[in-house]
C-alpha positions in Angstrom: 107.3 52.9 170.7 105.1 52.2 167.8 102.0 50.3 168.8 98.6 49.8 166.9 97.4 53.4 167.1 100.7 55.0 166.2 101.1 52.5 163.3 97.7 53.7 162.0 98.6 57.4 162.5 101.9 57.3 161.0 100.6 55.3 158.0 98.0 57.9 157.4 100.6 60.6 157.4 103.0 58.7 155.2 100.1 58.3 152.7 99.6 62.1 152.6 103.4 63.0 152.5 105.3 60.4 150.5 102.9 58.4 148.4 103.5 59.1 144.8 107.1 60.2 145.3 110.1 58.6 143.7 113.1 57.5 145.7 116.3 59.2 144.6 118.8 57.9 147.1 118.9 55.7 150.2 121.5 55.6 152.9 121.3 52.8 155.5 123.4 52.2 158.6 125.3 55.5 158.2 125.3 55.8 162.1 126.0 52.3 163.4 123.7 51.1 166.0 124.0 47.7 167.8 120.2 47.2 167.9 119.2 48.6 164.6 118.1 45.7 162.4 118.1 45.4 158.7 117.3 42.9 156.0 120.5 41.4 154.5 123.2 43.9 153.9 122.1 47.6 154.4 124.6 48.7 151.9 122.3 47.0 149.2 119.3 49.3 150.0 120.1 52.0 147.7 120.4 49.6 144.7 117.0 48.0 145.7 115.0 51.2 146.3 116.6 53.9 143.9 114.1 55.0 141.2 111.0 53.2 142.8 107.9 55.1 143.5 106.0 54.9 146.8 102.7 53.3 146.2 101.1 53.1 149.6 101.7 52.9 153.4 99.7 50.7 155.7 99.7 49.6 159.3 100.4 45.9 159.9 99.9 45.1 163.6 102.1 47.5 165.4 104.4 48.0 162.3 104.3 50.1 159.2 104.8 48.8 155.7 105.5 50.9 152.6 105.2 49.4 149.1 107.3 50.8 146.4 107.0 49.0 143.0 108.0 45.6 144.0 110.2 46.5 146.9 109.1 46.9 150.6 109.9 49.1 153.4 109.0 47.6 156.8 109.5 49.4 160.1 109.3 47.7 163.6 108.0 49.0 166.8 111.3 50.7 167.9 111.8 52.6 164.6 111.4 56.4 164.8 110.2 58.0 161.6 110.4 61.7 160.7 109.5 63.4 157.4 111.4 66.5 156.2 110.2 68.9 153.5 112.7 69.9 150.8 115.2 72.5 152.3 114.6 71.5 155.9 117.8 70.3 157.7 118.0 66.6 158.1 119.6 65.1 161.1 123.4 64.2 160.6 122.8 60.8 162.5 120.4 58.4 161.3 120.0 54.6 160.6 118.0 55.1 157.4 117.8 58.1 155.1 115.5 58.0 152.1 115.8 61.1 149.8 113.0 61.7 147.3 113.3 63.3 143.8 111.5 66.5 145.0 114.1 67.1 147.9 112.0 65.9 150.8 113.2 63.0 152.9 112.2 60.3 155.3 114.5 59.5 158.1 114.5 56.5 160.4 116.4 56.4 163.7 116.5 53.9 166.5 116.8 54.7 170.2 116.7 51.4 172.0 116.1 48.9 169.2 114.1 48.7 166.0 113.9 47.2 162.6 114.3 49.2 159.4 113.9 46.4 156.8 114.0 46.9 153.0 113.5 43.9 150.7 112.0 42.6 147.5 108.3 41.6 147.9 108.0 38.1 149.4 111.5 38.0 150.7 110.4 38.1 154.3 107.4 35.7 154.1 109.2 32.9 156.0 109.9 35.2 159.0 107.5 34.2 161.8 107.3 37.7 163.3 106.7 39.3 160.0 104.0 36.8 159.1 102.4 37.5 162.5 102.3 41.2 161.8 101.0 40.9 158.3 98.3 38.4 159.2 97.3 40.1 162.4 93.5 40.6 163.0 93.2 44.3 164.0 91.3 45.0 167.2 89.6 47.8 165.3 88.2 45.5 162.6 84.9 43.6 162.6 86.9 40.5 162.3 88.1 41.0 165.9 84.7 39.8 167.2 83.7 38.5 170.6 83.9 35.0 169.3 87.4 35.6 168.0 88.5 37.1 171.4 87.2 34.2 173.3 89.7 31.9 171.5 92.5 33.6 173.5 91.1 32.1 176.7 92.7 28.7 176.2 94.5 26.7 178.8 97.7 28.7 178.4 96.0 32.0 178.3 94.0 31.3 181.5 97.2 31.0 183.5 98.5 34.3 182.4 98.3 37.7 184.1 96.3 40.5 182.3 99.4 42.1 181.0 100.9 38.9 179.6 97.6 38.0 178.2 97.4 41.2 176.1 100.9 41.8 175.2 102.7 38.5 174.7 102.5 35.4 172.4 101.5 37.6 169.5 97.7 37.3 170.4 97.3 40.9 169.4 100.3 42.1 167.5 101.0 45.7 168.1 99.1 45.9 171.5 102.0 46.4 173.8 102.9 47.7 177.2 102.0 51.3 176.3 98.4 51.1 175.3 97.6 48.2 177.6 97.8 50.6 180.7 94.6 52.6 179.7 92.9 49.5 178.4 93.1 47.8 181.7 92.2 50.9 183.7 89.1 51.4 181.5 88.2 47.6 182.2 88.9 47.9 185.8 91.4 45.1 185.8 94.9 45.0 187.5 97.9 44.2 185.2 98.8 41.4 187.5 95.4 39.9 187.7 95.2 36.2 186.6 93.0 35.7 183.7 91.3 32.6 185.1 90.0 34.8 188.0 88.1 37.2 185.6 84.3 36.9 185.6 82.3 36.8 182.4 81.5 40.3 182.9 85.1 41.4 183.2 86.1 39.4 180.1 83.3 41.2 178.3 84.5 44.5 179.7 88.0 43.8 178.6 86.9 43.2 174.9 84.9 46.3 175.0 87.9 48.3 176.5 90.3 47.0 173.9 88.2 48.3 171.1 87.0 51.6 172.7 90.4 52.6 174.0 92.3 52.0 170.9 89.7 53.9 169.0 89.9 56.9 171.3 93.7 56.9 170.9 93.5 56.8 167.1 90.8 59.5 167.1 93.1 61.6 169.3 95.9 61.4 167.0 98.2 59.0 169.1 99.3 59.0 172.6 100.7 62.1 174.2 103.8 60.0 175.1 104.7 59.4 171.4 105.6 61.5 168.4 104.2 61.5 165.0 105.8 61.7 161.6 106.5 65.5 162.1 107.8 65.2 165.7 104.6 66.3 167.4 103.2 64.5 170.4 99.8 62.8 169.9 96.6 64.5 171.2 95.2 61.6 173.2 96.0 62.2 176.9 97.0 59.0 178.4 95.4 58.2 181.7 98.2 55.9 183.0 101.7 56.6 181.7 104.9 58.4 182.7 103.0 61.6 182.2 100.4 60.9 184.8 102.3 59.1 187.5 102.0 61.9 190.0 98.6 62.9 189.1 95.4 61.5 190.8 93.5 58.8 188.9 91.2 60.4 186.3 88.4 58.0 187.3 88.3 58.2 191.1 91.0 60.6 192.2 93.1 57.8 193.9 96.7 57.2 193.8 98.4 55.8 190.6 101.1 53.4 191.4 104.0 52.3 189.2 106.0 49.0 189.5 108.5 47.0 187.4 106.7 43.9 186.0 107.4 41.4 183.3 110.3 43.4 181.7 108.6 46.8 181.8 106.7 49.3 184.0 103.0 48.9 184.9 100.8 51.7 186.1 97.5 51.2 187.9 95.0 52.8 190.2 95.0 51.0 193.7 91.2 51.7 193.8 89.9 51.2 190.3 92.0 48.1 189.8 92.0 45.9 192.7 94.0 42.7 192.6 91.8 39.7 193.3 
């Protein structure tokens, strides 16, 4: 799934591969998928995009947005993007195919669910989730300061678990169940730990861990559980993920546990992340 680091990496790769290219043809919804989401009628995508040039690609929260001369391509966290050079075989099944005038192509597919939206600039401005992504304050920016982070600790936030605090209510769009595992390990906080029980030192540690962990993942080229624009796994070795479940904790050598919690899996070290 695309989260903040993957959105950054994919956007950088898109800038290098498709920026400046002109769209020749677009095919949307060729392979029907119940949970592939489009803006309006996907049959209209070709008329909207054909002939337009890709101007830029940028991360917005945990999403990716591509600007194309008055039109926008916007990809949600469940979208899978792959780039193919001219002459490379393109998958026969896809939820979005964008062919460029030089013969290269960008393909979007969906496994579980995902948004592949194309629309005129401004057409999605009244969508609350889109606005949250566009207006998100990146944890890797200076604007995401200690004072800004403290605003999350309101009455509602204090009642939440650490996982819910980080990954729900659009507090930090793009920070999801994937990256929060290593963030919480590095901070020494159990995913089920109630926020109101955290000390000031733990809260400071959580702030620092968010910034440090996300920076390390970006610097590593994304998580080793996720693929980039060319189908390659990222170079950042996750500490807590499906890849490490049967390995000892990298911090203390203890046992890594896995549980179902809040609609997904959590991983934690029973020694490093004690539940208070």
